[in-house]
C-alpha positions in Angstrom: 0.0 0.0 0.0 1.2 3.6 -0.6 3.0 4.9 2.4 1.1 8.2 2.4 -2.1 6.7 2.1 -1.3 4.2 4.9 -0.4 7.0 7.2 -3.6 8.8 6.3 -5.6 5.6 7.0 -3.8 5.3 10.4 -4.9 8.9 10.9 -8.5 8.0 10.1 -8.9 5.3 12.7 -7.0 7.3 15.3 -9.0 10.5 14.9 -12.4 8.4 14.8 -11.6 7.0 18.2 -10.5 10.4 19.5 -13.9 11.8 18.3 -15.6 9.3 20.3 -13.6 9.9 23.4 -14.0 13.8 22.8 -17.9 13.4 23.3 -18.3 10.1 25.3 -15.7 10.8 28.1 -16.9 14.1 29.5 -20.4 12.6 29.7 -18.9 9.4 31.2 -16.9 11.8 33.8 -20.1 13.6 34.6 -22.2 10.4 34.8 -19.7 9.2 37.5 -19.8 12.1 39.6 -16.6 13.9 38.7 -17.2 17.7 39.3 -16.3 20.5 37.1 -13.2 21.7 38.8 -11.8 18.1 38.8 -12.7 17.6 35.3 -10.8 20.8 34.1 -7.5 19.6 36.1 -7.8 16.2 34.6 -8.3 17.3 31.1 -5.5 19.9 31.6 -2.7 17.1 31.9 -3.4 15.9 28.4 -1.7 18.8 26.5 1.2 19.0 28.7 1.9 15.0 28.7 1.1 15.0 24.9 3.7 17.7 24.6 6.6 16.1 26.4 5.9 12.8 24.6 5.7 14.5 21.1 9.0 16.4 21.8 10.8 13.3 22.6 9.4 11.0 20.0 9.9 13.7 17.4 13.4 14.3 18.2 14.4 10.8 18.1 12.4 9.9 15.1 14.5 12.7 13.2 17.2 9.9 13.6 15.7 6.7 13.9 12.5 7.1 11.6 8.9 7.3 12.0 7.5 3.7 11.9 8.0 2.8 15.7 5.8 5.8 16.8 2.9 4.8 14.7 3.0 1.3 16.1 3.2 2.7 19.7 0.5 5.1 19.0 -1.9 2.1 18.4 -0.8 0.1 21.5 -1.3 3.1 23.8 -4.6 3.5 22.3 -5.7 0.3 23.5 -4.2 0.6 26.9 -6.0 4.2 27.5 -9.3 2.8 26.4 -9.3 0.0 28.8 -8.1 2.3 31.6 -11.3 4.6 31.0 -13.3 1.4 30.9 -12.2 0.6 34.7 -12.2 4.3 36.0 -14.5 5.5 38.7 -12.5 8.2 40.4 -10.6 11.4 39.2 -7.4 9.8 39.8 -8.3 6.8 37.6 -9.6 9.1 34.7 -6.1 11.2 35.3 -4.2 8.1 34.8 -6.0 7.5 31.7 -5.2 11.1 30.6 -1.6 10.6 31.0 -1.6 7.4 28.7 -3.9 9.1 26.1 -1.7 12.1 26.0 1.3 10.0 25.4 -0.6 8.3 22.7 -1.4 11.6 21.0 2.0 12.9 21.3 3.6 9.8 19.5 1.3 10.2 16.2 1.4 14.0 16.2 5.2 13.9 16.8 5.7 11.9 13.2 2.5 12.3 11.1 3.2 15.7 9.9 7.0 15.2 9.5 6.4 11.8 7.6 4.2 13.5 5.0 6.2 16.6 4.5 9.3 14.2 3.7 7.2 11.9 1.2 5.7 15.2 -0.6 9.1 17.0 -0.7 8.0 19.6 1.8 4.8 20.9 0.3 2.6 22.4 2.8 -0.9 21.2 1.5 -0.3 17.6 2.4 -0.7 19.3 5.8 -4.0 20.7 5.1 -5.0 16.9 3.3 -3.8 15.5 6.9 -6.1 18.2 8.9 -8.8 17.5 6.5 -8.8 13.8 7.2 -8.4 14.4 11.0 -11.6 16.6 11.1 -13.6 14.4 9.2 -12.8 11.2 10.9 -13.1 12.9 14.1 -16.4 14.4 13.1 -17.8 10.9 12.1 -16.6 9.5 15.6 -18.3 12.2 17.5 -21.4 12.1 15.3 -21.9 8.4 16.5 -20.5 8.6 20.0 -23.8 9.5 21.4 -25.4 6.6 19.8 -22.7 4.3 20.8 -23.2 5.4 24.5 -26.7 4.8 24.3 -26.3 1.0 22.3 -23.3 -0.3 24.2 -23.1 2.0 27.4 -19.9 3.7 28.3 -18.2 0.4 28.8 -19.0 -1.0 25.3 -17.9 2.4 23.8 -14.4 2.2 25.5 -14.1 -1.2 24.3 -14.9 0.0 20.8 -12.1 2.6 20.9 -9.7 0.0 22.0 -10.3 -1.9 18.6 -9.3 1.0 16.6 -6.2 0.9 18.4 -5.7 -2.5 17.4 -6.5 -1.7 13.7 -3.6 1.2 14.0 -1.2 -1.3 15.2 -2.1 -3.7 12.2 -1.7 -0.8 9.7 1.3 0.6 11.4 3.3 -2.8 11.0 2.9 -2.3 6.9 5.1 1.0 7.1 8.5 0.7 5.6 11.0 1.2 8.5 13.6 3.9 7.7 16.4 4.5 9.8 17.4 8.1 8.8 20.7 8.4 10.4 23.0 7.5 13.4 21.7 8.9 16.5 23.7 12.1 17.7 23.1 13.6 21.0 25.1 16.7 19.7 22.8 17.1 16.8 19.7 16.7 19.3 20.9 19.6 21.3 21.6 21.6 18.1 18.1 21.0 16.7 16.6 21.8 20.3 18.7 25.1 20.6 16.5 28.0 20.4 19.4 30.3 20.2 20.1 28.8 16.7 16.5 29.6 15.4 15.7 32.7 13.6 13.7 35.6 15.0 10.5 34.6 13.2 10.5 31.1 14.6 10.8 32.6 18.1 8.1 35.1 17.6 5.6 32.3 16.5 6.7 30.0 19.6 5.1 33.0 21.7 2.2 33.7 19.5 1.4 29.7 19.5 1.4 29.8 23.3 -1.2 32.7 23.2 -3.1 30.7 20.9 -2.9 27.3 22.9 -4.5 29.8 26.0 -7.3 30.7 23.7 -7.9 26.9 22.6 -7.7 25.8 26.3 -10.8 27.8 27.3 -12.7 26.2 25.0 -11.3 22.7 24.9 -11.5 19.5 26.3 -14.6 19.0 28.3 -15.9 22.5 28.0 -18.0 22.3 24.9 -19.8 19.1 25.6 -20.5 20.0 29.3 -21.7 23.4 28.0 -24.1 21.8 25.7 -25.2 19.2 28.3 -25.9 22.1 30.6 -28.1 23.8 27.7 -30.5 20.5 27.8 -29.1 18.6 24.6 -28.9 14.8 25.2 -25.7 12.6 24.5 -26.8 11.9 20.9 -27.7 15.6 20.0 -24.3 16.6 21.6 -22.6 14.0 19.4 -24.4 15.2 16.3 -23.6 18.7 17.0 -20.0 18.4 17.7 -19.6 15.8 14.7 -21.3 18.4 12.3 -19.0 21.3 13.5 -15.9 19.1 13.1 -17.2 17.7 9.6 -17.5 21.4 8.5 -14.1 21.9 9.8 -12.8 19.3 7.5 -14.8 20.5 4.5 -13.6 24.1 4.9 -10.0 23.3 5.3 -10.2 21.2 2.0 -12.1 24.1 0.2 -9.5 26.5 1.1 -6.3 24.2 0.7 -5.7 25.8 -2.5 -5.7 29.3 -1.4 -2.6 31.0 -1.7 -3.2 33.9 0.4 -2.9 32.1 4.0 -2.1 35.4 5.7 -5.5 36.8 4.7 -7.0 33.5 6.0 -5.4 33.9 9.4 -6.8 37.4 9.9 -10.2 36.7 8.4 -10.8 33.3 10.3 -9.3 35.0 13.6 -12.0 37.9 13.4 -14.7 35.2 13.0 -13.4 33.1 16.0 -13.5 36.1 18.2 -17.0 37.1 17.0 -18.0 33.4 17.3 -17.1 32.9 20.9 -18.3 36.5 22.3 -21.8 35.7 20.8 -21.7 32.0 22.3 -20.9 33.5 25.7 -24.3 35.2 25.6 -26.5 32.4 24.0 -28.4 29.4 25.2 -30.1 26.1 23.9 -30.8 26.0 20.1 -28.5 29.0 19.1 -25.9 28.0 21.2 -26.0 24.7 19.3 -26.1 26.6 15.8 -23.0 28.7 17.0 -21.1 25.7 18.0 -21.7 24.0 14.5 -20.6 27.3 12.7 -17.3 27.3 14.6 -16.6 24.3 12.5 -16.3 26.9 9.3 -14.0 29.2 11.2 -12.0 26.1 12.8 -11.5 24.7 9.1 -10.5 28.0 7.6 -8.1 28.8 10.4 -6.3 25.5 10.3 -5.1 25.8 6.4 -3.0 29.2 7.9 -1.7 27.4 10.8 -0.3 24.5 8.6 1.2 27.0 6.3 3.0 28.5 9.0 4.3 25.4 10.2 5.6 24.4 7.0 7.3 27.6 5.9 9.2 28.3 9.3 10.5 24.6 9.9 13.8 23.2 8.6 13.9 20.3 6.4 16.4 18.4 8.4 14.5 18.7 11.7 10.9 18.8 10.7 9.7 16.6 13.6 11.8 18.5 16.1 11.0 22.2 14.7 7.3 21.3 14.6 7.6 20.0 18.4 9.2 23.1 19.5 6.6 25.2 17.8 3.6 23.4 19.5 5.4 23.2 22.9 4.1 27.0 23.2 0.6 26.0 22.2 0.1 23.1 24.6 1.8 24.7 27.5 -0.9 27.6 27.0 -3.5 25.2 26.5 -2.7 23.2 29.9 -2.7 26.5 31.6 -6.1 27.9 30.5 -7.8 24.4 30.6 -6.4 23.9 34.4 -8.2 27.4 35.0 -11.4 26.7 33.0 -12.9 24.6 35.5 -12.5 27.1 38.3 -13.7 29.8 36.2 -17.0 27.9 35.0 -17.7 27.0 38.6 -17.4 30.7 39.8 -18.7 32.9 36.8 -20.1 30.4 34.4 -19.2 29.5 30.8 -19.7 33.2 29.5 -16.4 34.0 31.1 -14.2 31.3 29.6 -15.6 32.1 26.1 -14.9 35.9 26.3 -11.5 35.1 27.4 -11.0 32.7 24.5 -12.3 35.5 22.0 -10.0 38.1 23.4 -6.5 36.4 23.8 -7.0 34.9 20.3 -6.7 38.4 18.8 -3.0 38.6 19.7 -2.4 35.5 17.7 -4.3 36.5 14.6 -3.2 40.3 14.5 0.4 39.2 15.4 0.7 36.4 12.6 -0.9 38.8 10.3 1.7 41.4 10.7 4.9 39.4 11.2 4.0 37.4 7.9 4.0 40.7 6.0 7.8 41.1 6.8 
């Protein structure tokens, strides 16, 4: 099988299971009496764990090849699903999040780098990847509520484990490529921020700000918000799934755009407007706005992927992408950890307004920097 198609199919199974978990897990934790503050803290561990795992795997894969990390992704998907199957307390769910975060780190450490290498660095392959991620995640989200009703939470977790097993099988079909002899000195050189140019360093900060914004709306926040507005598990899955499907559709539509700088600005303005409005919405209007966010998300992803491909060095794609995403995931961890406290004290409106305002720094800063 074509290596690019194999990796994209791996991503389909991975993202499908992630879409199921994205809807089912917050509802499962709520049903098992995990309060909103603890839920925020549990979900906040995942971005940081993911980033630590991602940086390690990305750096090593630049020397030893990508295949072992695709295989480990499937294995960790099986393990994390079984942990959730057994979990009843916040500490047990936390352990599952640590394993799931490591799983996410392994695949995102190598998927972009692998595809860039196979497409000779052309950035549009990353948009195709993002489209596949969105569509597969959307289908998983759409079906998640029905899986919970049909198979209960326990059966849904076992289904996710099955997709982890399929990822392992597909990963074994990849051709192992040892890139070069491992060199600790070269690892340090790849990781040394002093050797990166000023644009790289600026975007490290801007992605941190973007991560802060994403943390206020990430993890459990949207499913919990929709649940609080009277939506059932099935309808929450349909809303989140439709939103994510639209994200995939619009990322595909704008993949051929050459002016990604304008996309970053226009999608940023829409992002801020969307969450400012969502903060003052309820029930049907809230559901409609969450669905519309998919349009914004898909459009924004094109500009984000273009940024990554333009400022990363060819000889260290994995490490450079990992470094850039470090800022994003640290920011996401901080705001996600705070979101439970903020929601418990001030409600959802506050986190949505904070998300809208902090994102302004990212898209205005990116628009101005890319002009130079």
